Structures are given as structure tokens and as C-alpha cells.
C-alpha positions as CSV (number, residue, x, y, z in Angstrom):
1,X,-0.1,0.5,-0.5
2,X,2.9,2.7,1.0
3,X,4.0,1.5,-2.7
4,X,0.9,2.4,-4.2
5,X,1.2,5.9,-2.2
6,X,4.2,7.1,-3.3
7,X,3.6,5.9,-6.9
8,X,1.0,8.1,-7.2
9,X,2.8,10.8,-5.0
10,X,6.1,11.0,-7.3
11,X,3.7,10.7,-10.7
12,X,1.1,13.0,-9.3
13,X,4.9,15.3,-9.1
14,X,6.6,14.4,-12.2
15,X,2.7,15.7,-14.5
16,X,3.5,19.2,-12.7
17,X,6.7,19.9,-13.0
18,X,6.0,18.8,-16.8
19,X,2.8,20.9,-17.4
20,X,5.8,23.6,-16.1
21,X,6.0,27.2,-18.0
22,X,9.3,28.4,-16.3
23,X,11.5,27.5,-13.5
24,X,14.2,30.7,-11.5
25,X,16.1,31.9,-9.4
26,X,15.5,34.9,-7.4
27,X,18.9,36.5,-5.5
28,X,17.5,40.0,-3.3
29,X,19.4,41.7,-0.8
30,X,16.8,43.9,1.8
31,X,15.8,45.6,4.5
32,X,17.6,44.6,8.3
33,X,19.1,43.9,6.9
34,X,19.0,40.0,5.1
35,X,19.7,37.8,2.4
36,X,17.2,35.9,0.7
37,X,17.7,32.8,-2.3
38,X,14.5,31.7,-4.2
39,X,13.0,28.8,-7.0
40,X,10.6,30.0,-8.9
41,X,8.3,28.1,-10.7
42,X,5.4,29.1,-12.6
43,X,2.8,26.5,-13.5
44,X,1.1,29.3,-15.7
45,X,0.6,32.8,-17.1
46,X,-0.4,34.3,-13.9
47,X,0.6,31.4,-11.1
48,X,4.2,30.9,-9.8
49,X,4.8,28.7,-6.8
50,X,8.0,29.6,-4.8
51,X,10.8,28.4,-2.5
52,X,13.1,30.6,-0.5
53,X,15.3,30.5,2.3
54,X,16.8,34.0,3.4
55,X,18.8,34.7,6.3
56,X,18.2,38.2,8.2
57,X,21.3,39.9,10.5
58,X,19.6,42.6,11.8
59,X,18.4,40.2,15.5
60,X,20.5,41.7,18.9
61,X,20.7,40.7,22.1
62,X,21.4,43.7,25.0
63,X,23.7,41.3,27.0
64,X,25.4,43.8,29.8
65,X,27.4,47.0,27.3
66,X,27.1,44.6,24.7
67,X,24.5,44.4,22.1
68,X,25.8,40.8,20.1
69,X,24.5,40.2,16.8
70,X,22.2,37.1,15.3
71,X,20.6,35.9,12.3
72,X,18.0,34.5,11.9
73,X,17.0,32.2,9.7
74,X,13.0,32.5,7.2
75,X,12.7,28.7,4.5
76,X,9.3,28.4,3.0
77,X,7.1,29.0,0.5
78,X,4.8,30.8,-1.6
79,X,2.3,31.3,-4.0
80,X,2.2,34.3,-6.5
81,X,-0.2,35.6,-8.6
82,X,1.3,37.5,-11.6
83,X,-0.8,40.5,-13.1
84,X,0.0,40.2,-16.6
85,X,1.9,38.9,-19.2
86,X,5.3,37.0,-18.9
87,X,6.3,39.0,-21.8
88,X,4.9,42.4,-20.4
89,X,9.0,44.3,-19.6
90,X,6.5,45.6,-16.0
91,X,4.8,42.6,-14.3
92,X,3.3,42.9,-10.3
93,X,3.2,40.0,-8.4
94,X,0.4,39.1,-5.0
95,X,1.8,36.1,-3.0
96,X,0.9,35.0,0.2
97,X,3.5,32.0,1.8
98,X,4.4,30.1,5.5
99,X,7.2,30.1,6.1
100,X,9.5,27.8,9.4
101,X,11.2,30.9,10.9
102,X,14.9,30.3,13.5
103,X,16.3,32.8,15.6
104,X,18.1,32.3,18.4
105,X,17.2,28.5,18.5
106,X,13.1,29.6,18.9
107,X,11.1,28.1,15.8
108,X,7.9,29.4,14.4
109,X,5.6,29.8,12.3
110,X,4.3,32.7,9.5
111,X,2.3,33.1,7.6
112,X,3.8,36.4,4.6
113,X,2.1,37.9,2.5
114,X,3.9,39.7,-0.1
115,X,3.5,42.7,-2.9
116,X,6.0,43.4,-5.8
117,X,6.9,44.2,-9.0
118,X,9.6,42.7,-11.8
119,X,11.1,44.5,-14.2
120,X,12.3,42.4,-17.5
121,X,16.7,44.2,-18.7
122,X,16.7,41.5,-20.9
123,X,14.9,37.7,-22.6
124,X,15.4,35.7,-19.5
125,X,16.7,38.3,-16.8
126,X,14.5,40.9,-14.2
127,X,15.5,43.4,-11.5
128,X,13.0,43.5,-9.3
129,X,11.5,44.7,-5.8
130,X,8.8,43.0,-2.9
131,X,7.6,44.3,0.4
132,X,6.1,42.1,2.8
133,X,4.4,41.6,6.2
134,X,5.5,38.6,8.1
135,X,3.1,37.4,11.2
136,X,4.2,35.3,13.6
137,X,1.1,31.7,14.8
138,X,1.4,32.2,18.3
139,X,2.2,35.7,18.5
140,X,0.8,37.8,15.8
141,X,1.8,41.2,18.0
142,X,5.5,40.1,16.3
143,X,4.5,40.5,13.2
144,X,7.9,42.4,11.1
145,X,8.7,44.2,7.5
146,X,10.9,42.9,5.3
147,X,11.4,45.2,1.7
148,X,13.9,43.7,-0.5
149,X,15.1,43.9,-4.0
150,X,17.2,42.0,-5.8
151,X,17.6,39.9,-9.5
152,X,15.7,36.8,-10.4
153,X,17.2,34.8,-14.1
154,X,14.2,32.7,-15.8
155,X,15.4,29.9,-17.6
């Protein structure tokens, strides 16, 4: 039974992967300061799935007279709705995502919403700007925002 379920999952993933229009990579730097790396999978002209990994360096812990900077990490998946065609020079999007955040040994689950714009500079290269809000599920008062600028490559 487990083998049959595994075969069905693998077959559906491969069929969906074959139906995608394009894949890509995005690298961004943002407020906080932060850096991120994302893999994009364009399933249709108006729908893109994104998996990303980000590192934020802006969190600090006060220890006596010293401020110790600690890194925070996020890894997650986001669904984007794209406005306009893939061939247009300027394309905007809205996104919703679910992320895991790790900071100082604490793990939290984060929901995110984002809005961004992509400006195509070459047929497969684009610049992007994005604003995102991250909300911890168990502590909604601990929300924070990030602005990000970067470059993307559509393969």
C-alpha cells in the first residue's frame, strides 16, 4: 500500500513539473539587513510557486554593555498571483506564503503576504522589488516587514 501511495505522489509531482512553463532563480537583499535565495516555478502565466531561504542579520541581543548580533533564518514556500503576461516588460504580483523562522534556537511558523513588481531588462533576466509582512502564527503581535530588491533569472 505504501508503495502505491508513493508511486501516485511521484507520478503527480512529475506530471505537474512537466506542465510548468518555466523555472527560475531569484537573489535579493533587503531591510533588516537580509539576503535571500529563491527558486521559482511558473505553473501558468498568472501563477508561480516560490521556495525560498533567507537570512536576516538585524536581530540583536543586549548583554550588559554589548549588543550581540544574531542571525535569523527563514525557509518556506509562497504562491504568487502575477498580473500581466510573462512577456510584458513590467509585471506585478501578490503573494501568500508559509515559512518556518529560526532565531536564537526558537522555531516559529510564519504566514506572509507580499506585493512586488518585476522589470524585465533582458529576455530571461529581471529586476524586482518586493514588500512583505511576516506574522508569527502563535504571536501575531510579533509581526515584522521586509523590503527587498534583487535580480531574477528565468530559465
